[in-house]
C-alpha positions in Angstrom: -17.2 14.5 3.4 -13.6 14.7 4.4 -12.7 14.5 7.9 -9.3 14.6 9.4 -8.2 12.5 12.7 -5.5 12.2 15.1 -5.7 9.2 16.9 -3.4 8.0 19.7 -1.4 4.5 18.9 0.8 3.2 21.1 1.7 6.2 22.9 2.4 8.7 19.5 -0.5 10.5 17.5 -1.4 8.9 13.8 -3.1 10.2 11.1 -6.1 9.3 9.4 -7.9 11.2 6.6 -11.2 9.6 6.3 -13.2 10.5 3.0 -17.3 9.5 3.3 -19.8 9.5 -0.2 -22.2 12.1 -0.4 -25.2 10.4 -1.5 -25.4 7.5 1.0 -24.7 7.2 5.2 -21.1 6.1 6.1 -22.1 2.7 7.3 -23.4 1.5 4.3 -20.6 1.9 2.1 -18.0 -0.7 2.1 -14.4 0.4 3.6 -11.5 0.7 1.6 -8.0 1.3 3.6 -5.4 2.6 1.0 -2.0 1.8 1.9 0.9 4.5 1.3 4.8 3.3 -0.8 7.8 3.7 1.3 8.9 6.8 2.4 5.6 8.5 1.4 2.1 9.5 2.9 -1.3 9.0 2.1 -0.9 12.2 -0.3 -0.1 9.6 -2.8 -3.9 8.9 -3.2 -5.0 12.9 -3.2 -6.6 12.0 -6.7 -8.0 8.5 -6.1 -9.7 8.4 -2.5 -12.2 11.4 -3.3 -13.0 9.9 -6.7 -13.3 6.6 -4.5 -15.8 8.0 -2.2 -17.8 9.6 -5.2 -18.5 5.8 -6.8 -19.7 4.9 -3.1 -16.9 4.1 -0.6 -15.8 5.1 2.7 -12.4 5.6 1.8 -9.2 5.7 5.2 -6.0 6.7 3.9 -3.9 7.1 7.2 -0.3 7.7 7.5 2.1 5.5 9.0 3.9 6.1 12.0 6.8 8.7 10.9 5.4 8.8 7.7 3.1 12.4 6.4 1.5 14.0 9.4 2.1 11.2 11.8 4.3 11.5 14.9 7.1 9.4 14.7 6.8 5.7 16.2 7.9 6.7 19.9 10.3 3.4 20.0 11.8 5.1 16.6 11.6 4.7 13.0 9.9 0.9 12.3 11.6 -1.3 10.1 9.2 -4.3 10.4 6.2 -4.9 8.1 4.5 -6.9 11.0 4.5 -3.8 13.4 2.9 -1.9 10.7 0.2 -4.1 10.7 -0.3 -4.6 14.6 0.3 -0.4 13.9 -3.1 -0.4 11.3 -5.1 -3.4 13.2 -5.2 -0.5 16.1 -6.4 1.9 14.0 -9.5 -0.4 12.6 -10.4 -0.6 16.0 -10.0 2.5 17.0 -12.4 3.1 13.8 -14.5 0.5 15.0 -13.8 -0.7 11.2 -14.2 -4.6 10.8 -14.1 -6.6 7.8 -12.3 -3.5 5.4 -11.0 -3.9 1.9 -7.8 -2.9 1.9 -5.1 -1.8 -1.2 -1.7 -1.3 -1.0 1.1 0.0 -2.9 5.0 -1.3 -2.1 5.5 -1.5 1.2 1.8 -1.0 1.5 1.2 -3.7 -0.9 3.3 -5.8 1.2 1.3 -4.6 4.4 -2.0 -5.9 2.4 -0.4 -9.7 2.0 0.8 -9.0 5.6 -3.5 -8.4 7.1 -4.5 -10.1 3.8 -2.8 -14.1 5.8 -4.6 -12.7 9.4 -7.0 -15.2 10.5 -7.8 -13.0 13.8 -9.5 -9.9 11.7 -10.4 -11.0 8.4 -10.7 -8.6 5.5 -13.0 -8.4 3.0 -10.7 -7.9 -0.2 -6.9 -7.5 -1.0 -5.4 -5.6 -4.0 -1.6 -5.7 -3.5 0.6 -4.1 -5.7 4.1 -3.8 -6.1 4.9 -6.3 -4.2 6.0 -10.4 -3.9 5.3 -12.5 -1.3 8.7 -13.0 -0.5 11.5 -10.3 0.7 12.1 -8.0 -1.7 15.4 -7.6 -3.9 17.3 -4.6 -1.6 20.6 -5.1 0.1 18.9 -4.7 4.0 22.7 -4.4 4.9 23.7 -1.7 3.0 20.6 -0.6 4.1 21.3 -0.7 7.7 24.9 1.0 7.4 22.7 3.8 5.3 20.8 4.9 8.5 24.2 6.1 9.8 24.2 8.8 7.6 21.2 9.2 5.7 21.5 12.9 5.8 23.6 13.4 2.8 22.4 16.1 0.3 22.4 14.5 -2.3 19.5 12.1 -0.8 16.7 14.3 -2.3 17.8 14.6 -5.9 18.8 10.2 -5.6 15.1 10.1 -4.7 13.4 12.2 -7.4 16.2 10.3 -10.2 14.9 6.5 -8.3 11.3 7.8 -8.9 11.7 8.8 -12.5 13.4 5.4 -13.3 10.8 3.9 -11.3 7.8 5.1 -13.1 6.3 3.4 -16.4 7.4 5.1 -20.3 3.5 5.6 -20.6 3.6 8.1 -17.8 3.5 11.6 -19.6 7.0 13.3 -18.8 4.7 16.3 -16.6 3.3 13.7 -14.7 6.5 11.5 -14.0 8.2 15.0 -13.1 5.5 15.7 -10.7 5.5 11.6 -8.9 8.9 13.1 -8.4 8.7 16.2 -7.0 6.2 15.0 -4.6 8.3 12.0 -3.6 11.3 14.3 -2.5 9.5 15.6 0.9 10.4 11.5 1.9 12.6 11.5 5.6 15.6 9.4 4.7 16.1 7.5 7.9 12.3 6.8 7.7 12.8 5.6 3.9 15.9 3.7 4.5 13.7 1.6 7.5 10.6 0.9 5.4 12.9 -0.8 3.2 14.3 -2.7 5.7 10.9 -4.0 6.4 10.7 -4.3 2.6 13.9 -6.7 2.3 13.2 -8.7 5.4 9.3 -9.3 5.1 7.7 -12.7 3.9 4.1 -14.4 3.9 5.3 -17.4 1.7 4.5 -19.6 4.4 1.1 -17.6 5.1 -0.3 -16.9 1.5 -2.6 -20.3 1.7 -4.2 -18.7 4.4 -5.7 -15.8 3.1 -9.3 -14.4 4.5 -10.4 -12.7 1.5 -9.8 -13.0 -2.1 -6.9 -11.2 -3.1 -5.6 -9.4 -6.3 -2.1 -9.0 -7.4 -0.7 -6.1 -9.7 2.0 -6.0 -11.2 3.2 -2.8 -13.1 5.3 -4.6 -16.0 7.8 -1.7 -15.7 8.5 -1.8 -12.0 12.3 -2.1 -11.4 11.7 -3.4 -7.4 9.9 -6.7 -8.4 9.5 -9.5 -10.6 6.2 -9.7 -12.4 6.7 -13.5 -12.8 7.2 -14.1 -9.2 3.9 -12.6 -8.2 1.9 -14.4 -11.1 3.6 -17.7 -9.6 2.5 -17.2 -6.1 -1.2 -16.6 -8.2 -0.8 -19.7 -9.6 0.5 -21.2 -6.6 -2.8 -20.2 -4.7 -4.9 -20.9 -7.2 -3.5 -24.7 -7.1 -4.4 -24.5 -2.8 -7.2 -22.3 -3.1 -8.9 -22.2 -6.6 -11.0 -18.7 -7.6 -9.3 -17.3 -5.0 -6.7 -15.1 -6.2 -5.9 -13.1 -9.9 -3.3 -11.1 -11.3 -3.0 -8.4 -13.5 -0.1 -6.9 -15.5 -0.4 -3.4 -16.2 1.7 -2.6 -19.0 3.5 0.2 -19.9 3.3 1.1 -16.3 6.2 1.1 -13.1 6.0 1.0 -9.4 3.7 3.7 -8.3 0.0 2.7 -10.1 -2.7 5.1 -8.1 -0.5 7.7 -9.3 0.6 7.1 -12.5 -2.6 5.6 -14.3 -5.3 8.3 -15.0 -8.7 8.2 -13.3 -6.7 4.8 -11.3 -10.1 5.2 -9.1 -12.3 3.6 -12.0 -9.8 0.9 -12.4 -9.7 0.1 -8.6 -12.6 -0.1 -8.7 -13.6 -2.6 -11.2 -10.9 -4.6 -8.9 -13.3 -4.0 -5.9 -16.4 -4.5 -7.8 -14.7 -8.4 -8.6 -13.8 -8.7 -5.1 -17.2 -7.8 -4.1 -18.3 -10.6 -6.2 -16.3 -13.4 -4.8 -17.1 -12.9 -1.6 -21.3 -13.3 -2.8 -19.9 -16.3 -4.7 -17.6 -17.8 -2.0 
């Protein structure tokens, strides 16, 4: 069953899609919170969410403030991953969700790390894709200047071409074109604000405080991150808290695993099953 809801959070309506399995009560299904990338929306999970529900999960897919079908934040575009984390906490409170699994990509991956290091709200498990623990590699000053001129007619073309450059070479041309075409829907002001959050967010001083089993995932052809840094984070964390974190390198994949990989739901299910086993063993 698919339920679309608007929740009033901080004076604005936030859109959330909730997909529940047909063959069991929603209260018995493990909850998975799926987080989108910069400038995008929950539509990135349109194939994966229903397939995960078919595998027995209750799936929650929000549009962050100013994205997709959510209203803008009352104070303007959000430039802080921490602020997005606070907003998501209020969404989970409104839905009475405790200890969800979280799967996020890009700024959604950074949000996953942010939530996973909050002792006030422990998670059941976390999968952070396409995200480093340290600040993302962007020119924050340039992005702030760009916010003054985001309406240029070439911006959609730049988004399209930039997306194509961020998709792995293993992805068929037609599928890469579809991903890039869908991404052209973004609001330039929102995208630039998101990337400021990407370039300023840093959990390296908190990563050892994660509240749950964690898997970090990197596409081998992702131009936005350095896979070696992601793997090093896991190595450092493993030295401090053995067995709590793992690393997966996806050959031939770029910045958007949930859109690039055929049947990504089965891959995510395997990872979530391992995280659930780690919870039992911990």
